[in-house]
ZAKOL-152884 format. One record per residue (C-alpha): x, y, z; residue number from 1; residue in one letter. Coordinates in steps of 0.2 Angstrom, whole numbers, plus 5000, padded with zeros to 4 digits. Layout:
<pts>
X, Y, Z, pos, code
X, Y, Z, NUM, A .
...
</pts>
This chain:
<pts>
X, Y, Z, pos, code
4453, 4545, 4455, 1, X .
4471, 4552, 4458, 2, X .
4467, 4570, 4455, 3, X .
4452, 4569, 4468, 4, X .
4464, 4561, 4481, 5, X .
4476, 4576, 4477, 6, X .
4463, 4589, 4479, 7, X .
4457, 4581, 4495, 8, X .
4474, 4581, 4502, 9, X .
4478, 4599, 4497, 10, X .
4465, 4607, 4510, 11, X .
4471, 4595, 4523, 12, X .
4489, 4600, 4521, 13, X .
4485, 4618, 4520, 14, X .
4475, 4616, 4537, 15, X .
4489, 4606, 4544, 16, X .
4500, 4621, 4539, 17, X .
4489, 4634, 4547, 18, X .
4488, 4624, 4563, 19, X .
4507, 4622, 4563, 20, X .
4510, 4641, 4559, 21, X .
4498, 4646, 4572, 22, X .
4504, 4634, 4585, 23, X .
4524, 4638, 4583, 24, X .
4522, 4657, 4586, 25, X .
4511, 4652, 4601, 26, X .
4524, 4641, 4608, 27, X .
4538, 4653, 4604, 28, X .
4528, 4666, 4615, 29, X .
4525, 4655, 4629, 30, X .
4544, 4650, 4629, 31, X .
4548, 4668, 4629, 32, X .
4537, 4671, 4643, 33, X .
4544, 4656, 4653, 34, X .
4561, 4663, 4651, 35, X .
4556, 4680, 4657, 36, X .
4547, 4673, 4671, 37, X .
4562, 4664, 4677, 38, X .
4573, 4679, 4675, 39, X .
4561, 4689, 4686, 40, X .
4561, 4675, 4699, 41, X .
4580, 4674, 4699, 42, X .
4580, 4693, 4702, 43, X .
4568, 4692, 4716, 44, X .
4578, 4678, 4724, 45, X .
4594, 4690, 4723, 46, X .
4583, 4704, 4730, 47, X .
4577, 4693, 4744, 48, X .
4595, 4689, 4749, 49, X .
4599, 4707, 4750, 50, X .
4583, 4711, 4758, 51, X .
4587, 4699, 4772, 52, X .
4604, 4708, 4775, 53, X .
4595, 4725, 4774, 54, X .
4580, 4720, 4784, 55, X .
4588, 4725, 4802, 56, X .
4594, 4743, 4797, 57, X .
4577, 4746, 4789, 58, X .
4567, 4740, 4805, 59, X .
4579, 4750, 4815, 60, X .
4576, 4767, 4805, 61, X .
4557, 4764, 4805, 62, X .
4557, 4760, 4823, 63, X .
4565, 4778, 4826, 64, X .
4551, 4787, 4816, 65, X .
4534, 4792, 4822, 66, X .
4523, 4785, 4826, 67, X .
4534, 4769, 4830, 68, X .
4544, 4777, 4843, 69, X .
4529, 4783, 4853, 70, X .
4522, 4767, 4856, 71, X .
4528, 4750, 4862, 72, X .
4526, 4735, 4850, 73, X .
4525, 4718, 4856, 74, X .
4525, 4700, 4850, 75, X .
4510, 4689, 4851, 76, X .
4517, 4673, 4843, 77, X .
4533, 4664, 4842, 78, X .
4533, 4669, 4823, 79, X .
4529, 4688, 4824, 80, X .
4549, 4692, 4824, 81, X .
4552, 4680, 4810, 82, X .
4537, 4685, 4800, 83, X .
4541, 4704, 4803, 84, X .
4559, 4701, 4797, 85, X .
4553, 4692, 4781, 86, X .
4540, 4706, 4777, 87, X .
4554, 4718, 4776, 88, X .
4565, 4707, 4766, 89, X .
4550, 4705, 4753, 90, X .
4547, 4724, 4752, 91, X .
4566, 4727, 4750, 92, X .
4567, 4713, 4737, 93, X .
4553, 4722, 4727, 94, X .
4561, 4738, 4727, 95, X .
4577, 4731, 4721, 96, X .
4570, 4720, 4708, 97, X .
4557, 4732, 4702, 98, X .
4568, 4741, 4687, 99, X .
4574, 4722, 4681, 100, X .
4556, 4718, 4682, 101, X .
4550, 4732, 4671, 102, X .
4565, 4728, 4659, 103, X .
4559, 4711, 4658, 104, X .
4541, 4716, 4653, 105, X .
4548, 4728, 4640, 106, X .
4559, 4714, 4634, 107, X .
4545, 4702, 4632, 108, X .
4535, 4714, 4621, 109, X .
4550, 4721, 4612, 110, X .
4548, 4709, 4597, 111, X .
4531, 4717, 4593, 112, X .
4538, 4736, 4593, 113, X .
4544, 4745, 4579, 114, X .
4563, 4751, 4582, 115, X .
4558, 4769, 4587, 116, X .
4545, 4761, 4599, 117, X .
4558, 4750, 4607, 118, X .
4570, 4765, 4610, 119, X .
4556, 4777, 4616, 120, X .
4548, 4764, 4628, 121, X .
4565, 4758, 4635, 122, X .
4567, 4775, 4642, 123, X .
4552, 4772, 4654, 124, X .
4561, 4757, 4663, 125, X .
4573, 4768, 4675, 126, X .
4557, 4779, 4681, 127, X .
4549, 4764, 4687, 128, X .
4559, 4764, 4702, 129, X .
4558, 4783, 4704, 130, X .
4539, 4783, 4704, 131, X .
4538, 4768, 4715, 132, X .
4549, 4778, 4728, 133, X .
4540, 4793, 4726, 134, X .
4524, 4784, 4730, 135, X .
4532, 4775, 4745, 136, X .
4538, 4792, 4753, 137, X .
4520, 4799, 4750, 138, X .
4511, 4784, 4758, 139, X .
4523, 4783, 4773, 140, X .
4525, 4802, 4777, 141, X .
4507, 4806, 4774, 142, X .
4495, 4793, 4772, 143, X .
4501, 4780, 4786, 144, X .
4502, 4793, 4799, 145, X .
4485, 4799, 4796, 146, X .
4478, 4781, 4795, 147, X .
4487, 4776, 4810, 148, X .
4481, 4792, 4820, 149, X .
4462, 4788, 4815, 150, X .
4462, 4770, 4821, 151, X .
4471, 4775, 4838, 152, X .
4459, 4789, 4840, 153, X .
4445, 4776, 4838, 154, X .
4452, 4764, 4851, 155, X .
4454, 4779, 4863, 156, X .
4436, 4784, 4861, 157, X .
4432, 4766, 4865, 158, X .
4441, 4765, 4881, 159, X .
4453, 4753, 4874, 160, X .
4470, 4749, 4881, 161, X .
4483, 4751, 4867, 162, X .
4493, 4737, 4865, 163, X .
4501, 4735, 4848, 164, X .
4508, 4719, 4841, 165, X .
4524, 4721, 4829, 166, X .
4517, 4710, 4815, 167, X .
4500, 4719, 4816, 168, X .
4508, 4736, 4815, 169, X .
4520, 4732, 4800, 170, X .
4506, 4723, 4791, 171, X .
4495, 4738, 4793, 172, X .
4509, 4748, 4786, 173, X .
4513, 4739, 4771, 174, X .
4496, 4736, 4766, 175, X .
4495, 4754, 4764, 176, X .
4512, 4758, 4757, 177, X .
4513, 4745, 4743, 178, X .
4496, 4747, 4734, 179, X .
4499, 4766, 4734, 180, X .
4517, 4765, 4728, 181, X .
4512, 4753, 4714, 182, X .
4497, 4765, 4709, 183, X .
4511, 4779, 4706, 184, X .
4517, 4769, 4692, 185, X .
4502, 4774, 4683, 186, X .
4509, 4788, 4673, 187, X .
4522, 4777, 4666, 188, X .
4511, 4762, 4662, 189, X .
4499, 4776, 4652, 190, X .
4514, 4782, 4643, 191, X .
4520, 4764, 4638, 192, X .
4502, 4760, 4632, 193, X .
4501, 4776, 4622, 194, X .
4518, 4773, 4614, 195, X .
4513, 4756, 4608, 196, X .
4496, 4764, 4602, 197, X .
4484, 4754, 4614, 198, X .
4478, 4770, 4621, 199, X .
4477, 4788, 4616, 200, X .
4473, 4804, 4626, 201, X .
4456, 4806, 4618, 202, X .
4451, 4789, 4624, 203, X .
4458, 4793, 4641, 204, X .
4448, 4810, 4643, 205, X .
4432, 4800, 4638, 206, X .
4436, 4788, 4652, 207, X .
4439, 4802, 4664, 208, X .
4422, 4800, 4675, 209, X .
4426, 4781, 4676, 210, X .
4444, 4784, 4681, 211, X .
4439, 4796, 4695, 212, X .
4426, 4784, 4702, 213, X .
4439, 4771, 4702, 214, X .
4452, 4782, 4711, 215, X .
4441, 4787, 4724, 216, X .
4435, 4769, 4726, 217, X .
4453, 4764, 4729, 218, X .
4456, 4778, 4741, 219, X .
4442, 4772, 4751, 220, X .
4446, 4754, 4750, 221, X .
4465, 4756, 4756, 222, X .
4463, 4769, 4770, 223, X .
4453, 4769, 4785, 224, X .
4435, 4774, 4785, 225, X .
4437, 4793, 4788, 226, X .
4434, 4806, 4776, 227, X .
4450, 4815, 4777, 228, X .
4462, 4800, 4774, 229, X .
4450, 4795, 4759, 230, X .
4452, 4813, 4751, 231, X .
4470, 4813, 4754, 232, X .
4474, 4798, 4745, 233, X .
4460, 4800, 4731, 234, X .
4466, 4818, 4726, 235, X .
4483, 4813, 4723, 236, X .
4477, 4798, 4712, 237, X .
4466, 4809, 4702, 238, X .
4480, 4822, 4700, 239, X .
4491, 4806, 4694, 240, X .
4478, 4802, 4682, 241, X .
4477, 4819, 4675, 242, X .
4496, 4819, 4674, 243, X .
4495, 4802, 4664, 244, X .
4483, 4810, 4652, 245, X .
4494, 4825, 4649, 246, X .
4510, 4813, 4646, 247, X .
4500, 4802, 4635, 248, X .
4495, 4818, 4624, 249, X .
4514, 4822, 4623, 250, X .
4519, 4805, 4617, 251, X .
4504, 4805, 4605, 252, X .
4509, 4821, 4597, 253, X .
4526, 4814, 4595, 254, X .
4518, 4799, 4585, 255, X .
4508, 4811, 4574, 256, X .
4523, 4820, 4569, 257, X .
4532, 4805, 4566, 258, X .
4517, 4798, 4556, 259, X .
4517, 4813, 4545, 260, X .
4535, 4814, 4542, 261, X .
4534, 4794, 4537, 262, X .
4519, 4797, 4526, 263, X .
4528, 4812, 4518, 264, X .
4544, 4802, 4514, 265, X .
4537, 4786, 4509, 266, X .
4518, 4790, 4503, 267, X .
4510, 4778, 4515, 268, X .
4504, 4778, 4533, 269, X .
4515, 4772, 4547, 270, X .
4502, 4761, 4554, 271, X .
4501, 4751, 4537, 272, X .
4520, 4750, 4536, 273, X .
</pts>
């Protein structure tokens, strides 16, 4: 009788242990995620304060550039000025906080990485800001003028009187600039995913047709419906994908060399270590 009760209690205790061991890592991950989110919110808040300070100089600069200096902007609501000011502050906050956001994402996945993977992926963090700024410059100096010119031409063909609202003007601008700038992070994302062995260049090459279709679709969605604007956005995005594939191949070759060296020294595959 006693032995039967003992045998029944053993599976129950094992199940409880499995549940506990499965639950604790989950709770630890959720706690770590919560901590990283709090850090990101703090960084964004600090960036927003700085953004409120820099919003006026940024606004003055953009108003001195074409096409803003060729048109008259108006307010159609008492909140337009405040809304515009906050848009500038949020964009500046995003730019300031981006490297730290990238670092927090890296710190969250760091425990799952090997030492050499931690070192190699940490190098990508500073370039998050660089790629974003390159995308920002491309979208502002190339895409936005073409998009604005197209919409203005349509209005003129319809014999519409041009009266532009300041809120509408900058909303239109930021709706182009921010998505394109974020897409310029693609090479870094692909390199990171390759470094942690989630993707490889062979898989990326197999996905090339689908990737091209997605890039063209994105180009069509975020630009006005004219062929030139669509092509001018889609082609750089496709080039970005090809650059990502090339960089993924570079990272993958280093992985293979490291794996071969490890296997030669320790007699086992690095993936099984």
